[in-house]
C-alpha angles and dihedrals in degrees: 000000000000089000091053091050092048092050091051091046093051090051090064121095116253097265093052091049087058089050089053091046090050092053090052089047092054089052091050092047091055090055097042104043134039143149089289095056099092090047091050091049092052091048091051091050091050091053093057092083097049114129118253089249091055092049091048091053093047093049094046092052093046092045090051089053093047095047092050092047091047094048095048108027107029113081097216095053095035091057091044092054093043090055091049090050092051088053091054097258108149098178114139120245087212089082117071094210089065091064119089121236111269118227126212091238092063090056091044094052098048109013097161091056086070095059117096119252094245093057128092110208089203089069095043132085110261112216127187123201117227090247109229090199092046091259110100123203125235115226134177128209128183118232089254092055092047093053094044089050094050092044089055089049090051092050101039103034110023102030092048089058099043099254134101144201089269094064124095111254143171127224124198110199148121107285111123095240088150129029110266090230092058113111100178125073142285096080091164144047130224110235104201093182091065100025084243134148102203110202126193117245089202098072104052095126117146094248092052100047094091092064090052091053092046090052092051089054095041094053092046093233117198099194142005129229129183153081113340091228092054095043089048090054090051091047091052089053090052094052094044091050091047089231111176104178103067101096115161130192089227142335115226122198132200146161095036133055112268111228124206094244090054093048091051095051095042093049092049094047097050097032093232145096118281115219126192126218129192127199147101140232090254085069095214091131140004137181136181133193121250128207089271091061098250126132106233117204117227102232093196091064103054152334112255124212124182110214132192122179089349095306132104111247129203128265114283095038124100127233144121117326111233114181139188115208116234101171101056103052089162093067101020118188109201120203090346116188103229095192090234133113126222146116142237129238120225105275091221090072112096124226125226090232089066096238121129096207116128118267132227107221092202144349106205098180133248123346086246089058090070115097125204131224129213091246092057103263128139114224118192112155113078101147092106091058090076099033126115128034100327113153097237132111097207139341143191135200120216124185116202098164139010088255102050144037129186123218113206110196141170108220126208121224088265095059115127138174088265090066090050092051092050093053093047092049093049091051091050091048087061101034103034125219100003137134114254116200114198112210117187114208137177090232139353108249116245122222125245088275094052093251124127118207115216093203126035129176116202099171111127113254093246092057097053099104093185091067 
């Protein structure tokens, strides 16, 4: 059915696609915002100066409620605990450490089993993840959860950067608003319902960039939001065209790690600060960057654990992010393995922005973004490999074996063998004695969700000696 709707939508002329997008936008606005939104925003802002002890008490009380509700009213967990009891397990569900880590595949296979008994999914908002593996998740949110979530977003993302939901903005992401095969603009739709210019991430070829920049100017966009890789491509086009009139209030990034070289180019191109956000459709955690450059966790959304080799590790260390959702108690995900790596900073450290919210020390990307060396090391930060004045539009590192990595790259007309040697040397500085294969391309393929991962590890699990 969704394929049929998409085919019909793509058959429409550009202006009618914008009409369809605006109708969808009005529907989404009715779910996201209501008469309580401004109050919820103010309450969220007030909580930003709570003491760590007050936050700890609040989270513990909320977590106790969510765990009890999950164990007694959510079919998946109720059956899981009943089976444990039959096997003689007397562990208490009141303690988070007694819960097993939840894998994405379990949610993917039986999503409705995670919805509480007193909820009717027909009256809930049905959300789909983008599906980085090609297999999206189905999620359900109540109207109350949706509005609380978007009020937090208004307070912690938009308000911090001086913009609001009422401003005109552009989003560069993976919805198929235009057929991928289309080679003539528009590669976007204007969504009147959300004051949003939605721009396709699938058409960011060098010869099409001018039309994107013209659209941003035409629709008088105030700020940009999207994938760092896509925004970086746009920013390169701005600098190459010597465009001077595209000044944004802020550029907000999501869904991919933001590397320093991307931040520098994006900020220079759009004459504004660049702020990173971190989160996921499962809403088990969320963080946004303050003016001091720190990623503050939103405690209302979830409880964050950092896990290494199955054990929780202290603040300051890096490991897998395992999160328990606190906001969505109607479809609670307990100890959910996000697939991302990161670490927390000691909450006793104050931030220059004045907020007392917890801080993510790092978000290193997906577990699959970690590469492995022959001597047993994990290597996860590759942003500096492509920093500086290299004559490339975009690049990607793929590891197939412990002995070899491939660098896919899109060169500019100024690319020389010197650029190639710099990239190879930087990879070897991080990976050691390894073969580096340089592969020029006309563009880096995007995934089915429009995203493009800078680092990919394809080594079988049993061959990863660093594990």
